[in-house]
C-alpha positions as CSV (number, residue, x, y, z in Angstrom):
1,M,111.5,112.4,77.0
2,N,112.5,114.5,80.0
3,I,115.5,113.3,82.0
4,T,116.7,114.6,85.3
5,I,119.9,113.7,87.1
6,K,120.1,112.8,90.8
7,E,123.2,112.0,92.9
8,A,122.5,108.6,94.6
9,S,123.9,107.7,98.0
10,V,125.9,104.7,99.0
11,Q,123.8,101.5,98.8
12,L,124.4,98.3,100.7
13,V,122.5,95.4,99.0
14,M,122.1,92.0,100.5
15,I,122.0,89.4,97.6
16,S,118.9,87.3,97.7
17,P,118.5,83.7,96.5
18,D,116.8,85.0,93.3
19,N,120.0,87.0,92.3
20,A,122.5,84.3,93.3
21,G,124.5,83.1,90.4
22,Q,124.1,86.4,88.4
23,R,127.2,88.2,87.1
24,L,128.0,91.4,89.0
25,D,128.1,93.6,85.9
26,N,124.7,92.2,84.7
27,F,123.2,92.9,88.2
28,L,124.5,96.5,88.1
29,F,123.1,97.1,84.6
30,T,119.7,96.5,86.0
31,A,120.2,98.1,89.4
32,L,121.7,101.3,87.8
33,K,119.5,101.8,84.8
34,G,120.4,105.1,83.1
35,V,124.1,104.8,83.9
36,P,126.3,104.1,80.9
37,K,127.9,100.6,80.9
38,S,131.4,102.2,80.6
39,R,130.8,104.1,83.9
40,I,129.7,100.8,85.6
41,Y,132.8,99.0,84.5
42,R,134.9,102.0,85.7
43,I,133.5,102.0,89.2
44,I,134.1,98.2,89.4
45,R,137.7,98.5,88.1
46,K,138.5,101.3,90.6
47,G,137.2,99.2,93.5
48,E,134.3,101.5,94.3
49,V,132.0,98.5,94.0
50,R,132.7,96.0,96.7
51,I,131.5,92.5,97.7
52,N,131.8,91.7,101.4
53,K,134.2,94.8,101.6
54,G,136.5,93.3,99.0
55,R,137.3,94.2,95.4
56,V,135.8,92.0,92.7
57,K,135.8,91.7,88.9
58,P,132.8,92.3,86.6
59,E,132.4,88.6,85.9
60,Y,132.1,87.7,89.7
61,K,129.1,85.5,90.3
62,L,127.0,86.8,93.1
63,A,126.3,84.4,96.0
64,E,123.3,84.4,98.4
65,G,124.1,86.5,101.4
66,D,126.8,88.6,99.7
67,Q,126.8,92.2,100.8
68,L,127.2,94.5,97.8
69,R,128.4,98.1,98.1
70,I,127.3,100.4,95.3
71,P,128.9,103.8,95.5
72,P,127.1,107.1,94.8
73,V,126.4,107.3,91.1
74,R,124.7,109.9,88.9
75,V,121.6,108.1,87.7
76,A,119.3,109.3,84.9
77,E,115.7,109.4,86.0
78,R,113.2,109.1,83.2
79,D,109.5,110.0,83.1
80,A,107.2,107.4,84.6
81,P,106.5,104.6,82.2
82,V,103.2,104.5,80.4
83,A,100.6,102.6,82.5
84,P,98.6,99.9,80.8
85,S,94.8,100.5,80.8
86,Q,92.6,98.3,83.0
87,S,91.1,96.6,80.0
88,F,94.6,95.8,78.7
89,Q,95.6,94.4,82.0
90,D,92.5,92.2,82.1
91,S,93.2,91.0,78.6
92,L,96.8,90.0,79.5
93,E,95.6,88.1,82.6
94,A,93.0,86.3,80.4
95,S,95.8,85.3,78.0
96,I,97.7,83.3,80.6
97,L,97.7,79.6,79.6
98,Y,99.6,78.2,82.6
99,E,101.0,79.5,85.9
100,D,102.7,78.1,89.0
101,D,105.0,79.6,91.7
102,L,108.0,79.6,89.3
103,L,106.8,80.6,85.9
104,L,103.9,81.4,83.7
105,V,103.1,80.9,80.0
106,I,101.2,83.5,78.2
107,N,99.5,83.6,74.8
108,K,101.1,86.8,73.5
109,P,98.8,88.8,71.3
110,P,100.1,89.8,67.8
111,G,101.4,93.4,67.5
112,L,102.6,93.6,71.0
113,A,106.4,93.7,71.5
114,V,107.7,91.5,74.3
115,H,109.5,94.5,75.9
116,G,109.7,98.3,75.5
117,G,112.5,100.3,73.8
118,S,113.3,101.7,70.3
119,G,110.2,103.8,70.2
120,I,108.0,101.3,72.0
121,S,106.7,102.8,75.2
122,L,105.1,99.7,76.6
123,G,106.0,96.0,76.0
124,L,104.4,92.8,77.3
125,I,106.9,92.4,80.2
126,E,106.5,96.0,81.4
127,A,102.7,95.6,81.2
128,L,102.8,92.4,83.2
129,R,105.0,94.0,85.9
130,A,102.5,96.9,86.1
131,T,99.6,94.5,86.4
132,R,101.3,92.5,89.1
133,S,102.9,95.2,91.1
134,D,103.1,92.8,94.1
135,K,105.5,90.5,92.2
136,C,109.2,91.4,92.7
137,Y,110.4,89.4,89.8
138,L,109.1,88.8,86.2
139,E,111.6,88.2,83.4
140,L,111.3,86.9,79.8
141,V,112.8,83.4,79.4
142,H,112.9,83.9,75.6
143,R,111.4,86.2,73.0
144,I,109.1,86.1,70.0
145,D,108.7,88.7,67.3
146,R,106.3,91.6,67.8
147,D,104.0,90.4,64.9
148,T,104.0,86.8,66.2
149,S,101.4,85.5,68.6
150,G,101.5,82.5,70.9
151,C,103.4,80.8,73.7
152,L,105.8,82.8,75.7
153,I,107.5,81.8,79.0
154,I,107.9,84.3,81.8
155,A,110.0,83.4,84.9
156,K,108.8,84.5,88.3
157,K,112.1,83.7,90.1
158,R,115.7,84.2,89.0
159,S,116.5,80.5,89.7
160,A,113.7,79.5,87.3
161,L,115.1,81.9,84.7
162,R,118.6,80.4,84.9
163,F,117.2,76.8,84.8
164,L,115.0,77.4,81.7
165,Q,117.6,79.4,79.8
166,D,120.1,76.5,80.4
167,E,117.4,74.1,79.1
168,M,117.0,76.3,76.0
169,R,120.7,76.4,75.3
170,A,120.8,72.6,75.7
171,R,117.9,72.4,73.1
172,R,115.7,70.6,75.5
173,I,112.7,73.0,75.1
174,L,110.4,72.1,72.2
175,K,109.0,75.0,70.3
176,V,106.5,74.4,67.5
177,Y,105.0,77.2,65.3
178,Y,102.0,77.3,63.0
179,A,103.0,79.1,59.8
180,L,101.6,79.8,56.3
181,A,104.2,80.0,53.6
182,S,103.4,81.7,50.4
183,G,103.6,79.6,47.2
184,R,104.1,75.8,47.0
185,W,106.6,74.5,49.5
186,P,109.1,72.3,47.6
187,R,108.8,68.6,48.3
188,G,111.8,67.2,50.2
189,R,112.7,70.5,51.9
190,R,111.9,69.4,55.4
191,R,114.9,70.1,57.5
192,I,116.5,73.5,56.7
193,D,120.0,73.8,58.0
194,A,121.3,77.2,57.0
195,P,123.4,79.5,59.2
196,L,122.0,83.0,59.9
197,L,123.8,86.2,60.3
198,A,122.1,89.2,61.9
199,S,123.1,92.8,61.1
200,E,121.8,96.2,62.1
201,Q,121.1,99.0,59.7
202,K,121.7,102.7,60.4
203,S,118.0,103.1,61.2
204,G,118.5,100.5,64.0
205,E,116.4,97.9,62.1
206,K,117.7,94.3,62.5
207,I,118.1,92.3,59.3
208,V,118.9,88.6,59.2
209,R,120.1,86.6,56.2
210,V,121.6,83.2,55.4
211,D,125.3,83.5,55.5
212,S,128.1,81.0,55.9
213,E,129.6,83.3,58.5
214,G,126.4,83.2,60.6
215,K,125.4,81.0,63.5
216,S,124.2,77.5,63.1
217,S,120.4,77.5,62.5
218,V,118.0,74.6,62.0
219,T,114.3,74.5,61.4
220,V,112.2,71.4,60.7
221,F,109.1,72.1,58.5
222,S,106.2,69.7,58.1
223,V,103.4,70.3,55.6
224,I,99.9,70.3,57.1
225,Q,97.9,71.4,54.1
226,R,98.6,72.7,50.6
227,F,96.6,75.5,49.0
228,N,96.6,76.8,45.5
229,N,99.3,79.4,46.2
230,A,100.2,78.8,49.9
231,T,101.3,76.0,52.2
232,L,100.2,75.6,55.8
233,M,103.2,74.3,57.9
234,E,104.3,73.3,61.3
235,A,107.8,74.7,62.0
236,T,109.8,73.1,64.8
237,L,112.9,75.0,66.1
238,E,116.1,73.1,66.8
239,T,117.9,76.4,67.4
240,G,116.4,79.8,68.4
241,R,117.8,82.5,66.2
242,T,116.3,85.9,65.6
243,H,113.7,85.7,62.7
244,Q,114.8,82.1,62.1
245,I,111.5,80.7,60.7
246,R,110.9,83.8,58.6
247,V,114.4,83.8,57.0
248,H,114.5,80.0,56.4
249,A,111.1,80.2,54.7
250,Q,112.4,83.0,52.5
251,Y,115.5,80.9,51.8
252,V,113.5,78.2,50.1
253,G,111.5,80.7,48.1
254,C,108.3,80.6,50.2
255,P,108.4,83.5,52.6
256,L,105.6,83.7,55.2
257,A,102.3,85.3,54.4
258,G,102.0,88.8,55.7
259,D,105.8,89.1,56.4
260,V,106.5,92.7,55.4
261,K,110.3,92.4,56.0
262,Y,111.1,89.1,54.3
263,G,108.0,88.4,52.3
264,S,106.5,89.0,48.8
265,D,104.8,92.3,48.3
266,D,102.5,90.9,45.6
267,Y,101.4,88.0,47.8
268,N,101.0,90.3,50.9
269,N,98.9,92.7,48.9
270,D,96.6,89.9,47.8
271,A,96.5,88.5,51.4
272,R,95.5,91.9,52.8
273,R,92.6,92.1,50.3
274,L,91.4,88.7,51.6
275,G,91.6,90.0,55.2
276,L,95.0,89.0,56.5
277,G,96.1,91.9,58.6
278,R,99.2,90.4,60.2
279,M,102.1,88.0,59.6
280,F,100.9,84.4,59.6
281,L,103.1,83.0,62.4
282,H,101.9,81.6,65.7
283,A,103.9,80.0,68.5
284,L,101.5,77.0,68.7
285,K,103.1,74.6,71.3
286,I,105.9,74.6,73.8
287,Q,107.1,71.7,75.9
288,F,109.7,71.8,78.6
289,L,110.7,70.5,82.0
290,S,109.8,72.8,84.9
291,P,112.5,73.7,87.4
292,C,110.5,71.6,89.9
293,G,110.8,68.5,87.6
294,K,107.3,68.6,86.1
295,K,107.0,68.0,82.4
296,I,104.8,70.7,80.9
297,L,103.2,70.9,77.4
298,I,101.2,74.0,76.5
299,E,99.3,74.8,73.4
300,A,98.0,78.2,72.4
301,P,94.7,78.3,70.4
302,V,95.1,79.4,66.8
303,P,93.9,83.0,66.5
304,L,90.5,83.4,64.9
305,E,91.8,85.8,62.2
306,L,94.3,83.2,61.0
307,S,91.7,80.5,60.8
308,K,89.3,82.8,58.9
309,Y,92.0,83.6,56.4
310,L,92.6,79.9,55.7
311,Q,88.9,79.4,54.9
312,K,89.2,81.9,52.1
313,L,92.1,80.1,50.3
314,D,91.6,77.8,47.3
315,R,92.6,74.2,48.2
């Protein structure tokens, strides 16, 4: 990717209601994309960044009406992002399950990362921003894996993002997944409480495993239907760790069908022969309180390819 460098001029930014409450350093990471974090912390420490003409610390919480001075900084300019095709934009708009002035819930298609980076030129959030160029703010409230389909919340205002992420941290957002575990799920293993530890390999790939040094992680599994060599489940998250359902399913000896990272190669090969071309995990339902006080329950239809695969299994 070609990168050019330009010398920016002094910027005076008036903080809007949408950015009120955000930490100064986090605001600058977004405003000065391409500038190393170490450089951003240096200009704050040296007093080159000012709020209302005064020095501030990186953790300062921005307030509505604050005047932020950003000094001239060398900013890396990258090539223009890949633009989504019109058919892709139309498909995304058709996938929206709910929308109001504060947020939207989209039925994310499988195989689409929620954001770009690490070799991915275009993610869902970048595609939505390109589709809705008139919208000044669209941010992910949470994430789901690239190979997972289903309910994903996008905030349309920073105040909505803060509210919903606070609700998520307080475990007041209900998230239910539709999953097919390989093998026969052991009876009595309903609530899996096993801490998860994430690590990054040299390749940059993230691996998660059950480890006593990890973060508290709880998933509640409910059997919907048993097949000859698989178990259809509903998985409800009490916490929201990376790869949580996948690793907890592997932990009890029944990794998810089609999961190439944590799953069984033998089962996955058989599943591919029967037509399963993806991981069998779908964010089925999400229930939460909207920032305006409205109780919202959204359900994403089960993808046709998953339903067709179930019809081929022996009961």
